[in-house]
Every structure is written in C-alpha cells, then in structure tokens.
FIKOLZA-1660 file (N, C-alpha, C; in steps of 0.1 Angstrom, whole numbers, plus 5000, padded with zeros to 4 digits):
% residues 82
   i   px   py   pz ch aa at
   1 6770 5035 7515  A  M  N
   1 6764 5022 7513  A  M CA
   1 6776 5014 7506  A  M  C
   2 6786 5010 7512  A  P  N
   2 6795 5002 7505  A  P CA
   2 6792 4988 7502  A  P  C
   3 6783 4982 7510  A  N  N
   3 6778 4968 7508  A  N CA
   3 6770 4968 7495  A  N  C
   4 6762 4978 7492  A  S  N
   4 6754 4977 7479  A  S CA
   4 6762 4976 7467  A  S  C
   5 6774 4982 7467  A  E  N
   5 6783 4983 7455  A  E CA
   5 6789 4968 7453  A  E  C
   6 6792 4962 7464  A  A  N
   6 6799 4950 7463  A  A CA
   6 6788 4939 7459  A  A  C
   7 6775 4940 7463  A  S  N
   7 6766 4931 7459  A  S CA
   7 6762 4931 7445  A  S  C
   8 6765 4943 7438  A  C  N
   8 6762 4944 7424  A  C CA
   8 6771 4935 7416  A  C  C
   9 6782 4932 7421  A  Y  N
   9 6793 4924 7413  A  Y CA
   9 6793 4910 7419  A  Y  C
  10 6786 4907 7428  A  A  N
  10 6786 4893 7433  A  A CA
  10 6779 4884 7423  A  A  C
  11 6783 4872 7420  A  P  N
  11 6777 4863 7411  A  P CA
  11 6763 4859 7415  A  P  C
  12 6754 4859 7407  A  Q  N
  12 6740 4855 7410  A  Q CA
  12 6738 4840 7407  A  Q  C
  13 6733 4832 7415  A  P  N
  13 6731 4819 7412  A  P CA
  13 6720 4817 7401  A  P  C
  14 6723 4807 7392  A  A  N
  14 6714 4805 7381  A  A CA
  14 6702 4798 7387  A  A  C
  15 6690 4801 7383  A  S  N
  15 6678 4796 7387  A  S CA
  15 6672 4784 7378  A  S  C
  16 6679 4783 7367  A  N  N
  16 6673 4773 7357  A  N CA
  16 6682 4761 7357  A  N  C
  17 6677 4750 7362  A  P  N
  17 6686 4738 7362  A  P CA
  17 6691 4734 7348  A  P  C
  18 6683 4735 7338  A  S  N
  18 6687 4731 7324  A  S CA
  18 6699 4739 7320  A  S  C
  19 6699 4753 7324  A  L  N
  19 6710 4762 7320  A  L CA
  19 6722 4758 7326  A  L  C
  20 6722 4753 7339  A  N  N
  20 6733 4748 7347  A  N CA
  20 6738 4736 7340  A  N  C
  21 6730 4726 7336  A  S  N
  21 6736 4715 7330  A  S CA
  21 6742 4718 7316  A  S  C
  22 6736 4727 7309  A  L  N
  22 6741 4731 7296  A  L CA
  22 6755 4738 7298  A  L  C
  23 6757 4746 7308  A  A  N
  23 6769 4752 7311  A  A CA
  23 6779 4742 7316  A  A  C
  24 6775 4733 7323  A  S  N
  24 6784 4722 7328  A  S CA
  24 6789 4714 7317  A  S  C
  25 6780 4710 7308  A  G  N
  25 6783 4703 7295  A  G CA
  25 6794 4710 7287  A  G  C
  26 6792 4723 7285  A  I  N
  26 6801 4731 7277  A  I CA
  26 6815 4732 7284  A  I  C
  27 6815 4733 7296  A  V  N
  27 6828 4735 7304  A  V CA
  27 6835 4721 7303  A  V  C
  28 6827 4710 7305  A  D  N
  28 6834 4696 7304  A  D CA
  28 6839 4693 7290  A  D  C
  29 6832 4698 7280  A  G  N
  29 6837 4697 7266  A  G CA
  29 6849 4704 7263  A  G  C
  30 6850 4717 7268  A  V  N
  30 6862 4724 7267  A  V CA
  30 6874 4719 7274  A  V  C
  31 6872 4714 7286  A  R  N
  31 6882 4707 7293  A  R CA
  31 6887 4695 7286  A  R  C
  32 6878 4687 7282  A  L  N
  32 6882 4674 7273  A  L CA
  32 6890 4678 7261  A  L  C
  33 6885 4687 7253  A  T  N
  33 6892 4692 7241  A  T CA
  33 6906 4696 7245  A  T  C
  34 6907 4705 7256  A  A  N
  34 6920 4712 7259  A  A CA
  34 6930 4701 7264  A  A  C
  35 6924 4691 7272  A  F  N
  35 6934 4680 7278  A  F CA
  35 6939 4673 7266  A  F  C
  36 6931 4668 7257  A  W  N
  36 6937 4660 7246  A  W CA
  36 6945 4668 7236  A  W  C
  37 6942 4680 7235  A  A  N
  37 6950 4689 7227  A  A CA
  37 6964 4691 7233  A  A  C
  38 6964 4692 7247  A  A  N
  38 6976 4694 7253  A  A CA
  38 6985 4681 7252  A  A  C
  39 6979 4669 7251  A  V  N
  39 6985 4657 7249  A  V CA
  39 6991 4656 7235  A  V  C
  40 6983 4661 7224  A  A  N
  40 6988 4658 7211  A  A CA
  40 6996 4670 7205  A  A  C
  41 6996 4682 7210  A  L  N
  41 7004 4692 7205  A  L CA
  41 7019 4691 7206  A  L  C
  42 7024 4685 7216  A  P  N
  42 7039 4683 7216  A  P CA
  42 7045 4674 7203  A  P  C
  43 7036 4667 7198  A  F  N
  43 7040 4659 7186  A  F CA
  43 7043 4668 7174  A  F  C
  44 7037 4680 7174  A  L  N
  44 7039 4690 7163  A  L CA
  44 7051 4698 7166  A  L  C
  45 7057 4698 7179  A  H  N
  45 7070 4704 7181  A  H CA
  45 7081 4699 7174  A  H  C
  46 7081 4686 7173  A  V  N
  46 7092 4679 7167  A  V CA
  46 7096 4683 7153  A  V  C
  47 7087 4684 7144  A  P  N
  47 7090 4689 7130  A  P CA
  47 7095 4703 7130  A  P  C
  48 7089 4712 7139  A  L  N
  48 7094 4725 7139  A  L CA
  48 7108 4726 7145  A  L  C
  49 7111 4718 7155  A  L  N
  49 7125 4718 7160  A  L CA
  49 7134 4714 7150  A  L  C
  50 7130 4704 7142  A  Y  N
  50 7139 4698 7132  A  Y CA
  50 7142 4708 7120  A  Y  C
  51 7132 4716 7117  A  S  N
  51 7134 4725 7106  A  S CA
  51 7143 4736 7109  A  S  C
  52 7148 4738 7122  A  G  N
  52 7157 4749 7125  A  G CA
  52 7151 4762 7128  A  G  C
  53 7158 4773 7125  A  H  N
  53 7154 4786 7129  A  H CA
  53 7144 4793 7119  A  H  C
  54 7140 4785 7110  A  Q  N
  54 7130 4791 7100  A  Q CA
  54 7116 4794 7106  A  Q  C
  55 7112 4786 7115  A  H  N
  55 7099 4787 7120  A  H CA
  55 7098 4789 7136  A  H  C
  56 7106 4799 7140  A  V  N
  56 7108 4802 7154  A  V CA
  56 7093 4808 7160  A  V  C
  57 7088 4817 7152  A  E  N
  57 7075 4823 7156  A  E CA
  57 7064 4812 7158  A  E  C
  58 7063 4803 7148  A  A  N
  58 7054 4792 7149  A  A CA
  58 7056 4782 7161  A  A  C
  59 7069 4780 7163  A  L  N
  59 7072 4772 7175  A  L CA
  59 7068 4778 7187  A  L  C
  60 7071 4790 7189  A  L  N
  60 7068 4799 7201  A  L CA
  60 7052 4799 7203  A  L  C
  61 7045 4801 7191  A  G  N
  61 7030 4801 7192  A  G CA
  61 7025 4788 7196  A  G  C
  62 7031 4777 7191  A  L  N
  62 7027 4763 7194  A  L CA
  62 7029 4761 7209  A  L  C
  63 7040 4765 7214  A  V  N
  63 7043 4763 7228  A  V CA
  63 7034 4771 7238  A  V  C
  64 7030 4783 7233  A  A  N
  64 7020 4792 7241  A  A CA
  64 7007 4784 7239  A  A  C
  65 7002 4780 7228  A  L  N
  65 6990 4772 7227  A  L CA
  65 6989 4760 7236  A  L  C
  66 7001 4753 7236  A  N  N
  66 7002 4741 7244  A  N CA
  66 7000 4745 7260  A  N  C
  67 7007 4756 7264  A  L  N
  67 7004 4760 7278  A  L CA
  67 6990 4764 7281  A  L  C
  68 6984 4770 7271  A  C  N
  68 6970 4774 7274  A  C CA
  68 6962 4761 7274  A  C  C
  69 6963 4752 7266  A  C  N
  69 6956 4739 7267  A  C CA
  69 6958 4732 7281  A  C  C
  70 6971 4732 7284  A  L  N
  70 6973 4725 7298  A  L CA
  70 6966 4732 7309  A  L  C
  71 6965 4745 7309  A  L  N
  71 6959 4752 7319  A  L CA
  71 6944 4750 7319  A  L  C
  72 6939 4750 7306  A  A  N
  72 6924 4748 7305  A  A CA
  72 6920 4733 7308  A  A  C
  73 6929 4724 7305  A  G  N
  73 6924 4710 7306  A  G CA
  73 6930 4703 7318  A  G  C
  74 6936 4709 7327  A  H  N
  74 6942 4702 7338  A  H CA
  74 6933 4696 7348  A  H  C
  75 6920 4702 7348  A  R  N
  75 6910 4696 7358  A  R CA
  75 6901 4686 7350  A  R  C
  76 6905 4681 7338  A  Y  N
  76 6897 4671 7332  A  Y CA
  76 6897 4658 7340  A  Y  C
  77 6885 4652 7342  A  I  N
  77 6885 4639 7348  A  I CA
  77 6877 4630 7339  A  I  C
  78 6883 4619 7336  A  R  N
  78 6878 4609 7327  A  R CA
  78 6864 4604 7332  A  R  C
  79 6853 4603 7324  A  P  N
  79 6841 4598 7330  A  P CA
  79 6841 4584 7335  A  P  C
  80 6836 4581 7346  A  G  N
  80 6835 4568 7352  A  G CA
  80 6848 4565 7361  A  G  C
  81 6857 4576 7363  A  S  N
  81 6869 4574 7371  A  S CA
  81 6867 4580 7385  A  S  C
  82 6855 4585 7388  A  Q  N
  82 6853 4591 7401  A  Q CA
  82 6849 4581 7411  A  Q  C
% end
C-alpha cells in the first residue's frame, strides 16, 4: 500500500475558518516585520564596517540576519496595493 503512506504526510486542510484567519494574520505579521527589518538592517552595517576588523563575527551575523529577513519578507504586499 504505497499510497496510504503518502497520504499520511499530505497536509490536511484546516476546517476552522477562524484558525485560518489567525494563521494568515500571523504569517502577514511575520512578513511585515521581516520586510521592514530587511530595509532597516543595512543601516547597522555601516558602523560595523567603520570599526574595522574588531567585529567581523557581528558583521557576518548581521548579514546572515539580513538575508533571512529578505527571504521571509520578500512576499510582503502593502495593504491596499492589490
């Protein structure tokens, strides 16, 4: 029964509309926060670049965080622009 194993892992549709709207609101909030964090984080790169080689780990961590925010927030759509 190869089909029964595949159906165990198939996502089940949520039957509760309020749960769907809650999940949608959380996803939208994460996208909003990630988008604006990706916009603001590069301003923190400048002081770290200016300080020289003292904070290389912090700079690399900030770049990694910025990339994560870019990935998480790239599908953000401003309300009312649709």
